[in-house]
N, C-alpha and C positions, 0 to 999 in steps of 0.2 A: 421253594415256595410252597406253602401249605394252603389247603382250602378251609375256609371257615363256614360252618353250617349255619343255616338260619336259626333264629331263636325258636324254641319250642312254642307251639301254638298256645295262646293265652285263652283259656276257657271263659274268662271274663269279657272277652272282646269277640263275641260271635260274629261270623261273617255275613250271615244271611240278611240282616236288616240293611246293611250298607250296600250289599250287592243288589238287593231287590230295588232299593231306591234309585241307585245308579242306572239299573236296567230300565226302569220305568221312565226316568227322565230322558234317557237316550232314545228310547223307542218313540216317545211322544214327539221329540224334535224331528226325528226322521220321518215319522208318519205325516207330519205337517207338510213336508216337502213332497212326499209321495202322493199326497192327495191332489197335487197340482196336475197330475196326469202326464201322459207321454210327451206332450209339447214342452211343458215346463222342465221335465227331466232332460229332454234333448237340449234345451237352451242353457240350462245351468250346470249339468253334471256329466252328460254322456260324451266322451271322446269318440272318434270314429272307430277305434278298436272295439268298443262295446258291440258294434254291429257285426264285427267279425265273429265274436263269440256267439251271437244270436244266429248268424247264418250257419256256422259250423254245427251248433246244436240242432238246428232245424234239419240239416242234411243228415245228421246221424239218426234223428228220429224218423226220417223218411227212408232210411235204409241205404243211403248213399255213402256212408262213412264220413270220417272227419275231413271235410273239404269245403272250399268256398264255392266252387262252381259245380259241385256234384260229380266231378270227374277226377280232378287232380288231388290226391291225398296230401294233407299238410300236417306238420307237427308244430306249426307256429302258434301254439296256444298253450295255456296251462290247463291240464286235463281235469283237475278236481272240480273246478267251478262249472265246467261244461257238463260234468256228470250230474250235477245238481240241476242243470238247466234243461237237459234233454227231456225229462218227464213233462215239463211245461208244454213242449210242442206235441207231446202225445195226448195232452188234454185240450189244447186250443190251437187254432190256426190263424188267429188275429195277430198280425205282426206288432201293432201298437201295444196291445194288452200283454203280449209276451215280453216286450221290453219293460213294461211296468213290473211284471212279475219278476224279471231278472233284478231290477232295482230293489224290489222288496226282499229278494233272497240275499243280495249283498248287504242290504241294510240290517237284516237279522244277524248276519255274521259280524257286522260292525258292532251291533249291540253285544253280541257274545264276546268280541274282543274287548269291548269297554268293560264288561263285567270281569273278565279274566284279568285285565290290567289292574282293576281295583283290588281284586283278590290277591294278586301278586304283591301289590304294595302293602297289603295287610300282613302278608306272610313276612315280608322283609322288615317292616317297621313295627309290627304289633300295635299299630295305632289306627283306630277307626277314623280319626280325623284325617290322617294321611291318605288312607284308602278312599275316603269320601272326596277329598280334594282331587286325587288322581282321576277318579271316576267322573267328577263334574267337569274337569278340564277337557277330558276326551269327549264327553257327551256333548259339550257346547262348542268345542273348538271348530272353527270353519274348516281347517285342513282335514279334520276327521269326518265331519259331515259330508264334505265333498267326496272324499275317498270312499266312504261307506255307501254312497248312492251312485257311484260311477258305473255300476253294472259290470265291473271287472273283478279279477281275483284278489284285489288289494286287501279288502277286509278279511277275506277267508285266510289269506297268507298270514296276516297279523294274528288272527285268532289261533291258528294252529301252532304258530311259533310260540305264542304266550302259553298255550296249553302244554307244550313240551317243557318250557322253562319251569312252569308251575309244578308239573309232575316230578321233574328232577329235584326241585327244591324240597318237595314234600315226601320224597322217598327216603326213609330212614336207613341208616347202616344195617346191613344184614337182611334187607328186604327180600321177599321171595322172588322166584323166577317170573311169576306173572306180572309183577310190577315192571320189571325190565323189558318184558315183551311188549307191554303197553307203551312204554317209552319209545320202543322201536317202531311200533305201528304208527304212533303219533308223529314221529320224526319222518317216516315215509310219507304220510299224508301231508305234512308241512312242505316237503319237497315237491309233491304233486300239486300242491296249491300254488307254489311258485318256486321254480328251480333254484333261484338265488338264495332261498332259505337255507340251502346246504351250507353256505358260508356262515350264516348267523348261528348255525347249530354247532360249529366247530368249538368256539369258546365254551358253550354250554356243555358240550361233551367233555372238554378238558376239565371243567369244574366237577363234573360227575366222576371222572376217573380219579381225581384227587380225593374225593370223598369215599368212593366205593372200590377203588382199585381197577385193574384192567379186566378182570374176569367178566363183569357184566357187559363188556363191549361186544362179546360174541352174540349173545341172544338179542341185544339191541340191534346190532348190525344185520343179523339174519332176518329179524322181523321187518326192519326197514326195507331190506332188499326184496323180500317177498312182496311187500306192498307195491314197490316201484317196478318190479320185474315186467309186468305186461306193458307198461308205458315205455320203458327203456327198450324193450324188444320192438315195439312199434316204431319208435324213433330210429332205431338202427335199420330196420327194414325199409323205411321210407326215405330217410335223409342220410343214412350212413353215419350218424353220430348219435350218442345217447342223450343229447340235450335238444330242446326245441330249435328248429331252424330259424326262428325269428330273431335270435340273438345276433347271429352274424349279419342278418339283413339290416337290423337296427344299427349295428356298428358301421356298416357301409353308408347308410343314410347320414349318420353323424359325420362321417368323413367328408361328405359333400358340403358341409357348412364351413364357413370361413374361420371359425374359432380355433385357436391353438389349444393344445392340451392344457397349458397353464390357465388360459381363459376359462375353459370348461371346468377345471378344478375350482377356480374361484366362484363360478356359478354354483357348483355343488356346495361350497361353503355358504354362499348367500342363501341357498335353498333351505339350509338348516333352520333359518329364521322363520320359516313358514309356520312353525308350531305356535308362534305368537299371533294374536288376533288379526293384526294388520299385515303381518309378515307374509301371509299367503298372497296378498294382492299387490304388495309393494316391497321390493327387496330392501333389507335393512342390515347393514353390517353390524351394528351393536347387537341386534337380536341374534344374528348368526354366530357372533363371537361368544355370546352368552351360552348358547347351546353347545358350541365347541368346548367351552370351559367345563360344562357339566359332564361331557363325555370324557374329557382328558383327566379330570380330577380323580376319578377312581383308579386310573392307571398310575398316577403319581403316588397316590396313597399306597397302592399295592407294592410299588417299587420301594418306597420308604419303609413300610412295615413288613415287607417280605412275606406277604400272605395274599392269596387270591380269594376274594369273597364272591358271592353271587352277583353283587353289583359290579364288580370288576368284569365278570364274564359277560354281563349284559352290555356294558360299555364297549367291550371288545367286539361283540356282535355288531353293534351299531357302526363302529369304525371300519370293520371289514366290509360291510354293505356300502358304506360311504365311499371307500376306496374303489370298490368294484364298479360302482355306478359313475362316479365322477372322473376316475382315472382310466378305466378300461372301456366301459360301454359308451360313456360320454353323450348319451342321449338327453341333453339338458331339458328338452320339452317334456320329458317324462319324470323329472326329478320329484315333483310333489306326489306322484304315484309311487315311484320306486322307494322313496324314503318313508313310506307309511309305517313300516316296522320301527324305524328309527324314531319317528315322531311319537309313536305309542310308548316306546321304552323310555324316552327322555323324562317325562313327568315322574315315572316310577323311580328312575335313578336319582332325580333331584330330591324327591321325598325321602328316599333312603339316606342320602347324604345329610340332609337337614336333620332328620330325626336321630341319626347315628352320631353326628358330630357336635350337635348343640345340646345344651341342657333341655330337659323335657319341656319346661314352660315356655322359654323363648322359642323353641322349635315350633310348638303348637301355635303361638301367636304369629310368628312369621308365616307359617304355612297357611293359616286361616286368612291372613291379610292378602297373600298372593292369590289364593283361590278366589276370594271375593272380587278382587280387582280384575283378574284375568277373565273370570266368568262373565262379569259385567261387560267387559270389552268384547268378549266372544259374542254375546247376544246382539250387541250393536253391529258388529261386522256381519253376522248372519242376516240381520234384517236388511242391511244395505245390499248384500249380495242378492237376496230374494227379490228386492224391489228394482233390480236393474231393468230399465225399460228397453234397452237395446242389447244386442249381442256384442259383447266386448271381450277382450282378452283379460278376464277378471284376475287371473292368476299371474304371478310374476313371470313364470317361464312357460306355462302350458299354453297351447293354442286355444283359440275360442271354440265354442261348441256349435250346436245347431246343424249338425250334419244331416239329420233326417229332414230338416226344413230345406236344405240345399237339394237333397235327392228328390223331394216332392216337387221342387221347382224345375229341375232340369230334365228329369226322366220323361215327362209328357211332351217335351220338345223333340224327342228322338223318334224316328220312324221305326216301324217293325223291321226286324232283321239287323238292327244296329249291333255292332260289337264295340263296346265302350271300354276304353282303357283308362285307368286312374291309379295314381299312387295312393291317395286316400280313397279307397274304394269300398270301405265297410258299409256305409249307409246306402250307397248306390247299389251295391250287390243285394243287400237285404230287401230293399223296396222295389227292385227292378221287376217288371212284368216278365212273363215267360217269353215274350217276343224280343227281349233285349238281353244280350249276354254281356256281362261285365268281367273284365280281365284285370286282376290285381297286378300292378307294375312295380311296386316297391319291394316285393319279394318277401314281406313279413309273413304272409300266409300262402306263398306260392314259390316253392323251391326253384323251378325252372326260371322264373322271372328274376329271382335273386342271383342265380348263376349268370344270367345274361347281363344283369346290371354290373356285377363285379368285373366281368371280362369285356365290357364295352361291346356287347353283342345285342343290345336292346333293339336296334333297327331290325335285325333279322327276326328277333322274337316277335316284335309287333306285327311284322309282315306275315310271319307264319301263323299267327293267331287270327289274322284277318281283321285287325283292329281298324275300324272306320272313323271313330271319334275318340277324343280325349277330353276329360273333364277334371280340372284340379286348379289349385292356385297357380299364379304366374311363377312363384318360386319353384314349385315342383315341375313346371314346364321347362324351366331353365335347367334343373337337375337332370331331367330326361335327356336334354341335348348333350349333356356331358357323359352319357352312358352309351354312346355310339362310337364305332371305330372311325379312324381317320378316313376321309373320303366318302363317308356315309352321312346321312342326315334323316331326321324325322321332321318333315314339314308340318307345322301346326298353323292352320288358318282359323283365326278367331271368328266364331259365329255369333257369339253373344256372351253376356255375363249373367251370373245368377242374380236374382233380385234380393237374395239374402246376403247381407253384408256382415262378415265375420270380423269385427274389429277393423283392421286395415287390409283384410283379405277378402277376395271374392272369387268364387269358382268361375273359371272361364270354360266355355264349351267350344271345342276346336274340331275342325275336320282334319283327318290325319292322312298324310301321304308319305310312306316310308321310301327313302331313296337308298337302297341297299345294293351291295355288290352282288350277292346271291341270296336267294331266299329258299328255305326248305319249308314247303307248305305243310300245315298240320294235317291235311287230308291225305296226301299221297306220299309225303316224305321225300319227294324228288326236288332237286335243285334246278333253278332256272334263273336267268337274268331278271333283275328287278325292273 
């Protein structure tokens, strides 16, 4: 199988007018939502994990290192976005405004991803119409607006991955060493933006080898390794593994749910349909199958024609990510976040297929019609999302938002000296006063808690930490009861419910009484009967 290079750039089709227009439209839409302030961002866009990033960055800025509680170091985050966030806390100490600043940062990276996607489409199709359509679909698509404003690494990961793909495609045979070092640096940054990007880079690297041979792999690999080395060393020192500890914790959480691997795989298939205007809010099998066909078609063409194109590599990147998330990690509630690179690449792949396989005039007409219809529906879906009067589970698989509202409701009810445990502890930790200590119990940002959960030692861990109260959904209270050893229990006495209703969920506030066989106290390390 051979690699097919992209067409040479057409000087009659300059990129800058298309890219400028796409960027302006994208930033205008995102600024419209940003102007709503922290409460609106919390209600519409921020998952609880956003507040983990904010807390970690705040602690780094304060000199406490990457941690949630200022004591226990964690690798349960993607480092590149935190690196951009730390300076915010060096400039301000207002937690609400810092959250808005984070959303602005991720929105800017979303605009960058939008522009890079349009540019990549232009390189692949040599059509300004194709590039404009791709850019508009991403600028107006609800799934993209939501992911670009979620205050997480999502948009940064998409932008860095697109940058690598674009640089590989635009590197001519016989390019100098500097070009390949740049590819390596960008690849390292893409993995620091989100570790899963390493999977997506494999087909892109294979395409590069087919075009340039094996020799450039050495400088690319060395440059990428140099960029990643400090983070990998930190992960090994803290967690004993070169990847963030959050992955194994999320897998454990997924195992607590009742869904079988086949059911989770089907959810992953359905989640592909979120790229369509209404697919983000309501699962649609026809939408999902359409996206699956778009991803499968380049592979079928490659097999028949015995050649690997750039489009084939991009489709393979999407399928590897899909398999990793739907079959291995299985955290279905994160699918619309994890699939962001897939959603970004699908319009590019679709445009490339249409403009490569159809005569020019029918291709232009079909693409223009699809762009017009889908963008019109995108605007309608965005307007409905923005006008939601209550906190609902707007997305098909993602949990509802408004975690800051929950924290502001529950934290004032707690007396000074409270040690509050929670599985969803991000906003509670971020907004907690100094008189209240919050302990993360799902282990995503707390390695010792993750180990206790996996080995059914949560009772002893809660007792050792001196947890006096628990706050979370009833679902997570049930999960907690399954993470204790036989003969032990963690008694939860309901004290009240949050006034904030998150769709069908409400945080409960509980008094905690651990009934453990033995307890090792955090202060002395000595064992004694519970």
